[in-house]
PyMOL Python script that loads the backbone (N, CA, C, O; Angstrom):
from pymol import cmd

cmd.read_pdbstr("""\
ATOM      1  N   UNK A   1       0.853  -1.183   0.000  1.00  0.00           N
ATOM      2  CA  UNK A   1       0.000   0.000   0.000  1.00  0.00           C
ATOM      3  C   UNK A   1       0.891   1.235   0.000  1.00  0.00           C
ATOM      4  O   UNK A   1       1.944   1.248   0.637  1.00  0.00           O
ATOM      5  N   UNK A   2       0.478   2.240  -0.694  1.00  0.00           N
ATOM      6  CA  UNK A   2       1.234   3.487  -0.783  1.00  0.00           C
ATOM      7  C   UNK A   2       1.181   4.244   0.535  1.00  0.00           C
ATOM      8  O   UNK A   2       0.305   4.006   1.367  1.00  0.00           O
ATOM      9  N   UNK A   3       2.117   5.147   0.712  1.00  0.00           N
ATOM     10  CA  UNK A   3       2.111   6.003   1.897  1.00  0.00           C
ATOM     11  C   UNK A   3       0.903   6.924   1.850  1.00  0.00           C
ATOM     12  O   UNK A   3       0.343   7.176   0.783  1.00  0.00           O
ATOM     13  N   UNK A   4       0.508   7.420   3.006  1.00  0.00           N
ATOM     14  CA  UNK A   4      -0.608   8.349   3.076  1.00  0.00           C
ATOM     15  C   UNK A   4      -0.289   9.537   2.184  1.00  0.00           C
ATOM     16  O   UNK A   4       0.771  10.150   2.312  1.00  0.00           O
ATOM     17  N   UNK A   5      -1.210   9.864   1.277  1.00  0.00           N
ATOM     18  CA  UNK A   5      -0.950  10.942   0.327  1.00  0.00           C
ATOM     19  C   UNK A   5      -1.522  12.279   0.778  1.00  0.00           C
ATOM     20  O   UNK A   5      -1.003  13.334   0.412  1.00  0.00           O
ATOM     21  N   UNK A   6      -2.576  12.239   1.561  1.00  0.00           N
ATOM     22  CA  UNK A   6      -3.187  13.490   1.997  1.00  0.00           C
ATOM     23  C   UNK A   6      -3.936  13.243   3.288  1.00  0.00           C
ATOM     24  O   UNK A   6      -4.533  12.183   3.475  1.00  0.00           O
ATOM     25  N   UNK A   7      -3.906  14.222   4.181  1.00  0.00           N
ATOM     26  CA  UNK A   7      -4.610  14.143   5.448  1.00  0.00           C
ATOM     27  C   UNK A   7      -5.462  15.411   5.573  1.00  0.00           C
ATOM     28  O   UNK A   7      -4.957  16.523   5.421  1.00  0.00           O
ATOM     29  N   UNK A   8      -6.737  15.236   5.849  1.00  0.00           N
ATOM     30  CA  UNK A   8      -7.647  16.363   5.997  1.00  0.00           C
ATOM     31  C   UNK A   8      -8.284  16.271   7.375  1.00  0.00           C
ATOM     32  O   UNK A   8      -8.837  15.234   7.741  1.00  0.00           O
ATOM     33  N   UNK A   9      -8.207  17.357   8.138  1.00  0.00           N
ATOM     34  CA  UNK A   9      -8.827  17.398   9.458  1.00  0.00           C
ATOM     35  C   UNK A   9      -9.875  18.489   9.473  1.00  0.00           C
ATOM     36  O   UNK A   9      -9.597  19.646   9.157  1.00  0.00           O
ATOM     37  N   UNK A  10     -11.081  18.104   9.845  1.00  0.00           N
ATOM     38  CA  UNK A  10     -12.188  19.054  10.000  1.00  0.00           C
ATOM     39  C   UNK A  10     -12.793  18.781  11.365  1.00  0.00           C
ATOM     40  O   UNK A  10     -13.350  17.712  11.612  1.00  0.00           O
ATOM     41  N   UNK A  11     -12.675  19.758  12.242  1.00  0.00           N
ATOM     42  CA  UNK A  11     -13.161  19.547  13.604  1.00  0.00           C
ATOM     43  C   UNK A  11     -12.394  18.405  14.238  1.00  0.00           C
ATOM     44  O   UNK A  11     -11.163  18.422  14.267  1.00  0.00           O
ATOM     45  N   UNK A  12     -13.109  17.412  14.747  1.00  0.00           N
ATOM     46  CA  UNK A  12     -12.478  16.275  15.410  1.00  0.00           C
ATOM     47  C   UNK A  12     -12.235  15.098  14.473  1.00  0.00           C
ATOM     48  O   UNK A  12     -11.692  14.081  14.907  1.00  0.00           O
ATOM     49  N   UNK A  13     -12.617  15.202  13.208  1.00  0.00           N
ATOM     50  CA  UNK A  13     -12.515  14.090  12.266  1.00  0.00           C
ATOM     51  C   UNK A  13     -11.271  14.266  11.401  1.00  0.00           C
ATOM     52  O   UNK A  13     -11.037  15.342  10.852  1.00  0.00           O
ATOM     53  N   UNK A  14     -10.477  13.208  11.282  1.00  0.00           N
ATOM     54  CA  UNK A  14      -9.308  13.213  10.407  1.00  0.00           C
ATOM     55  C   UNK A  14      -9.484  12.131   9.357  1.00  0.00           C
ATOM     56  O   UNK A  14      -9.733  10.971   9.686  1.00  0.00           O
ATOM     57  N   UNK A  15      -9.355  12.512   8.086  1.00  0.00           N
ATOM     58  CA  UNK A  15      -9.450  11.573   6.974  1.00  0.00           C
ATOM     59  C   UNK A  15      -8.082  11.454   6.329  1.00  0.00           C
ATOM     60  O   UNK A  15      -7.424  12.461   6.067  1.00  0.00           O
ATOM     61  N   UNK A  16      -7.648  10.215   6.070  1.00  0.00           N
ATOM     62  CA  UNK A  16      -6.377   9.952   5.396  1.00  0.00           C
ATOM     63  C   UNK A  16      -6.662   9.191   4.106  1.00  0.00           C
ATOM     64  O   UNK A  16      -7.279   8.126   4.123  1.00  0.00           O
ATOM     65  N   UNK A  17      -6.206   9.749   2.994  1.00  0.00           N
ATOM     66  CA  UNK A  17      -6.357   9.081   1.703  1.00  0.00           C
ATOM     67  C   UNK A  17      -5.155   8.163   1.524  1.00  0.00           C
ATOM     68  O   UNK A  17      -4.011   8.615   1.563  1.00  0.00           O
ATOM     69  N   UNK A  18      -5.418   6.863   1.327  1.00  0.00           N
ATOM     70  CA  UNK A  18      -4.360   5.865   1.263  1.00  0.00           C
ATOM     71  C   UNK A  18      -4.005   5.469  -0.166  1.00  0.00           C
ATOM     72  O   UNK A  18      -2.828   5.286  -0.478  1.00  0.00           O
ATOM     73  N   UNK A  19      -4.998   5.334  -1.037  1.00  0.00           N
ATOM     74  CA  UNK A  19      -4.770   4.994  -2.440  1.00  0.00           C
ATOM     75  C   UNK A  19      -5.652   5.914  -3.273  1.00  0.00           C
ATOM     76  O   UNK A  19      -6.862   5.979  -3.056  1.00  0.00           O
ATOM     77  N   UNK A  20      -5.057   6.624  -4.222  1.00  0.00           N
ATOM     78  CA  UNK A  20      -5.809   7.576  -5.042  1.00  0.00           C
ATOM     79  C   UNK A  20      -5.348   7.507  -6.494  1.00  0.00           C
ATOM     80  O   UNK A  20      -4.277   6.982  -6.801  1.00  0.00           O
ATOM     81  N   UNK A  21      -6.173   8.044  -7.370  1.00  0.00           N
ATOM     82  CA  UNK A  21      -5.816   8.208  -8.779  1.00  0.00           C
ATOM     83  C   UNK A  21      -5.311   6.952  -9.446  1.00  0.00           C
ATOM     84  O   UNK A  21      -5.958   5.907  -9.371  1.00  0.00           O
ATOM     85  N   UNK A  22      -4.164   7.033 -10.099  1.00  0.00           N
ATOM     86  CA  UNK A  22      -3.597   5.916 -10.850  1.00  0.00           C
ATOM     87  C   UNK A  22      -3.278   4.716  -9.963  1.00  0.00           C
ATOM     88  O   UNK A  22      -3.295   3.580 -10.439  1.00  0.00           O
ATOM     89  N   UNK A  23      -2.985   4.949  -8.677  1.00  0.00           N
ATOM     90  CA  UNK A  23      -2.682   3.848  -7.755  1.00  0.00           C
ATOM     91  C   UNK A  23      -3.880   2.922  -7.569  1.00  0.00           C
ATOM     92  O   UNK A  23      -3.712   1.760  -7.200  1.00  0.00           O
ATOM     93  N   UNK A  24      -5.086   3.427  -7.820  1.00  0.00           N
ATOM     94  CA  UNK A  24      -6.299   2.654  -7.572  1.00  0.00           C
ATOM     95  C   UNK A  24      -6.671   1.738  -8.740  1.00  0.00           C
ATOM     96  O   UNK A  24      -7.645   0.993  -8.642  1.00  0.00           O
ATOM     97  N   UNK A  25      -5.933   1.776  -9.820  1.00  0.00           N
ATOM     98  CA  UNK A  25      -6.156   0.905 -10.985  1.00  0.00           C
ATOM     99  C   UNK A  25      -7.605   0.903 -11.455  1.00  0.00           C
ATOM    100  O   UNK A  25      -8.178  -0.150 -11.735  1.00  0.00           O
ATOM    101  N   UNK A  26      -8.186   2.087 -11.538  1.00  0.00           N
ATOM    102  CA  UNK A  26      -9.553   2.205 -12.030  1.00  0.00           C
ATOM    103  C   UNK A  26     -10.626   2.017 -10.979  1.00  0.00           C
ATOM    104  O   UNK A  26     -11.813   2.151 -11.276  1.00  0.00           O
ATOM    105  N   UNK A  27     -10.230   1.709  -9.759  1.00  0.00           N
ATOM    106  CA  UNK A  27     -11.190   1.546  -8.667  1.00  0.00           C
ATOM    107  C   UNK A  27     -11.294   2.843  -7.883  1.00  0.00           C
ATOM    108  O   UNK A  27     -10.467   3.740  -8.045  1.00  0.00           O
ATOM    109  N   UNK A  28     -12.308   2.942  -7.035  1.00  0.00           N
ATOM    110  CA  UNK A  28     -12.418   4.138  -6.206  1.00  0.00           C
ATOM    111  C   UNK A  28     -11.205   4.277  -5.284  1.00  0.00           C
ATOM    112  O   UNK A  28     -10.494   3.306  -5.027  1.00  0.00           O
ATOM    113  N   UNK A  29     -10.987   5.463  -4.806  1.00  0.00           N
ATOM    114  CA  UNK A  29      -9.910   5.702  -3.853  1.00  0.00           C
ATOM    115  C   UNK A  29     -10.189   4.962  -2.551  1.00  0.00           C
ATOM    116  O   UNK A  29     -11.331   4.614  -2.251  1.00  0.00           O
ATOM    117  N   UNK A  30      -9.141   4.731  -1.794  1.00  0.00           N
ATOM    118  CA  UNK A  30      -9.260   4.091  -0.484  1.00  0.00           C
ATOM    119  C   UNK A  30      -8.865   5.113   0.567  1.00  0.00           C
ATOM    120  O   UNK A  30      -7.806   5.734   0.482  1.00  0.00           O
ATOM    121  N   UNK A  31      -9.730   5.278   1.560  1.00  0.00           N
ATOM    122  CA  UNK A  31      -9.407   6.214   2.625  1.00  0.00           C
ATOM    123  C   UNK A  31      -9.894   5.644   3.948  1.00  0.00           C
ATOM    124  O   UNK A  31     -10.730   4.741   3.982  1.00  0.00           O
ATOM    125  N   UNK A  32      -9.360   6.187   5.036  1.00  0.00           N
ATOM    126  CA  UNK A  32      -9.820   5.826   6.367  1.00  0.00           C
ATOM    127  C   UNK A  32      -9.980   7.109   7.154  1.00  0.00           C
ATOM    128  O   UNK A  32      -9.338   8.119   6.863  1.00  0.00           O
ATOM    129  N   UNK A  33     -10.840   7.058   8.150  1.00  0.00           N
ATOM    130  CA  UNK A  33     -10.987   8.245   8.970  1.00  0.00           C
ATOM    131  C   UNK A  33     -11.236   7.861  10.412  1.00  0.00           C
ATOM    132  O   UNK A  33     -11.778   6.798  10.717  1.00  0.00           O
ATOM    133  N   UNK A  34     -10.818   8.770  11.298  1.00  0.00           N
ATOM    134  CA  UNK A  34     -10.979   8.596  12.732  1.00  0.00           C
ATOM    135  C   UNK A  34     -12.065   9.530  13.222  1.00  0.00           C
ATOM    136  O   UNK A  34     -12.078  10.716  12.892  1.00  0.00           O
ATOM    137  N   UNK A  35     -12.978   8.984  14.016  1.00  0.00           N
ATOM    138  CA  UNK A  35     -14.033   9.772  14.636  1.00  0.00           C
ATOM    139  C   UNK A  35     -14.009   9.430  16.125  1.00  0.00           C
ATOM    140  O   UNK A  35     -14.420   8.334  16.506  1.00  0.00           O
ATOM    141  N   UNK A  36     -13.541  10.334  16.964  1.00  0.00           N
ATOM    142  CA  UNK A  36     -13.502  10.055  18.388  1.00  0.00           C
ATOM    143  C   UNK A  36     -14.909   9.868  18.960  1.00  0.00           C
ATOM    144  O   UNK A  36     -15.871  10.456  18.466  1.00  0.00           O
ATOM    145  N   UNK A  37     -15.018   9.045  20.005  1.00  0.00           N
ATOM    146  CA  UNK A  37     -16.304   8.844  20.675  1.00  0.00           C
ATOM    147  C   UNK A  37     -16.865  10.196  21.108  1.00  0.00           C
ATOM    148  O   UNK A  37     -16.151  11.022  21.677  1.00  0.00           O
ATOM    149  N   UNK A  38     -18.138  10.409  20.833  1.00  0.00           N
ATOM    150  CA  UNK A  38     -18.811  11.646  21.229  1.00  0.00           C
ATOM    151  C   UNK A  38     -18.580  12.818  20.296  1.00  0.00           C
ATOM    152  O   UNK A  38     -19.069  13.917  20.557  1.00  0.00           O
ATOM    153  N   UNK A  39     -17.845  12.610  19.214  1.00  0.00           N
ATOM    154  CA  UNK A  39     -17.572  13.708  18.278  1.00  0.00           C
ATOM    155  C   UNK A  39     -18.841  14.092  17.532  1.00  0.00           C
ATOM    156  O   UNK A  39     -19.693  13.247  17.257  1.00  0.00           O
ATOM    157  N   UNK A  40     -18.958  15.359  17.212  1.00  0.00           N
ATOM    158  CA  UNK A  40     -20.068  15.822  16.385  1.00  0.00           C
ATOM    159  C   UNK A  40     -19.692  15.574  14.938  1.00  0.00           C
ATOM    160  O   UNK A  40     -18.618  15.982  14.497  1.00  0.00           O
ATOM    161  N   UNK A  41     -20.560  14.914  14.199  1.00  0.00           N
ATOM    162  CA  UNK A  41     -20.273  14.562  12.811  1.00  0.00           C
ATOM    163  C   UNK A  41     -21.420  15.000  11.909  1.00  0.00           C
ATOM    164  O   UNK A  41     -22.542  15.174  12.383  1.00  0.00           O
ATOM    165  N   UNK A  42     -21.153  15.184  10.603  1.00  0.00           N
ATOM    166  CA  UNK A  42     -22.228  15.532   9.675  1.00  0.00           C
ATOM    167  C   UNK A  42     -23.225  14.383   9.557  1.00  0.00           C
ATOM    168  O   UNK A  42     -22.879  13.225   9.790  1.00  0.00           O
ATOM    169  N   UNK A  43     -24.440  14.704   9.200  1.00  0.00           N
ATOM    170  CA  UNK A  43     -25.428  13.646   8.982  1.00  0.00           C
ATOM    171  C   UNK A  43     -25.033  12.830   7.753  1.00  0.00           C
ATOM    172  O   UNK A  43     -24.248  13.288   6.923  1.00  0.00           O
ATOM    173  N   UNK A  44     -25.582  11.618   7.642  1.00  0.00           N
ATOM    174  CA  UNK A  44     -25.250  10.732   6.532  1.00  0.00           C
ATOM    175  C   UNK A  44     -25.447  11.458   5.197  1.00  0.00           C
ATOM    176  O   UNK A  44     -26.426  12.181   5.012  1.00  0.00           O
ATOM    177  N   UNK A  45     -24.499  11.254   4.265  1.00  0.00           N
ATOM    178  CA  UNK A  45     -24.561  11.893   2.965  1.00  0.00           C
ATOM    179  C   UNK A  45     -23.702  11.098   1.987  1.00  0.00           C
ATOM    180  O   UNK A  45     -23.059  10.124   2.379  1.00  0.00           O
ATOM    181  N   UNK A  46     -23.687  11.502   0.725  1.00  0.00           N
ATOM    182  CA  UNK A  46     -22.866  10.825  -0.274  1.00  0.00           C
ATOM    183  C   UNK A  46     -22.124  11.860  -1.112  1.00  0.00           C
ATOM    184  O   UNK A  46     -22.434  13.051  -1.088  1.00  0.00           O
ATOM    185  N   UNK A  47     -21.143  11.370  -1.846  1.00  0.00           N
ATOM    186  CA  UNK A  47     -20.358  12.202  -2.764  1.00  0.00           C
ATOM    187  C   UNK A  47     -20.493  11.573  -4.143  1.00  0.00           C
ATOM    188  O   UNK A  47     -20.144  10.407  -4.327  1.00  0.00           O
ATOM    189  N   UNK A  48     -20.989  12.322  -5.104  1.00  0.00           N
ATOM    190  CA  UNK A  48     -21.235  11.795  -6.446  1.00  0.00           C
ATOM    191  C   UNK A  48     -19.972  11.271  -7.127  1.00  0.00           C
ATOM    192  O   UNK A  48     -20.063  10.394  -7.986  1.00  0.00           O
ATOM    193  N   UNK A  49     -18.800  11.787  -6.764  1.00  0.00           N
ATOM    194  CA  UNK A  49     -17.561  11.375  -7.395  1.00  0.00           C
ATOM    195  C   UNK A  49     -17.005  10.063  -6.873  1.00  0.00           C
ATOM    196  O   UNK A  49     -15.977   9.595  -7.363  1.00  0.00           O
ATOM    197  N   UNK A  50     -17.658   9.458  -5.892  1.00  0.00           N
ATOM    198  CA  UNK A  50     -17.179   8.202  -5.299  1.00  0.00           C
ATOM    199  C   UNK A  50     -18.261   7.147  -5.380  1.00  0.00           C
ATOM    200  O   UNK A  50     -19.448   7.468  -5.333  1.00  0.00           O
ATOM    201  N   UNK A  51     -17.862   5.890  -5.502  1.00  0.00           N
ATOM    202  CA  UNK A  51     -18.820   4.792  -5.523  1.00  0.00           C
ATOM    203  C   UNK A  51     -19.111   4.354  -4.106  1.00  0.00           C
ATOM    204  O   UNK A  51     -19.900   3.433  -3.894  1.00  0.00           O
TER     205      UNK A  51
END
""", "prot")
cmd.dss("prot")
cmd.show_as("cartoon", "prot")
cmd.util.cbc("prot")
cmd.orient("prot")
């Protein structure tokens, strides 16, 4: 797996993109995120650019 390419922090949530673009071989990007217990988070939603 490639090194973390980008880290985005908004409030208490941190998202790390692990595989993006050409590394994904035509598949969606792979990311992980941390949400601490009790953190305020956005309501469920989707992003049209991701499967």
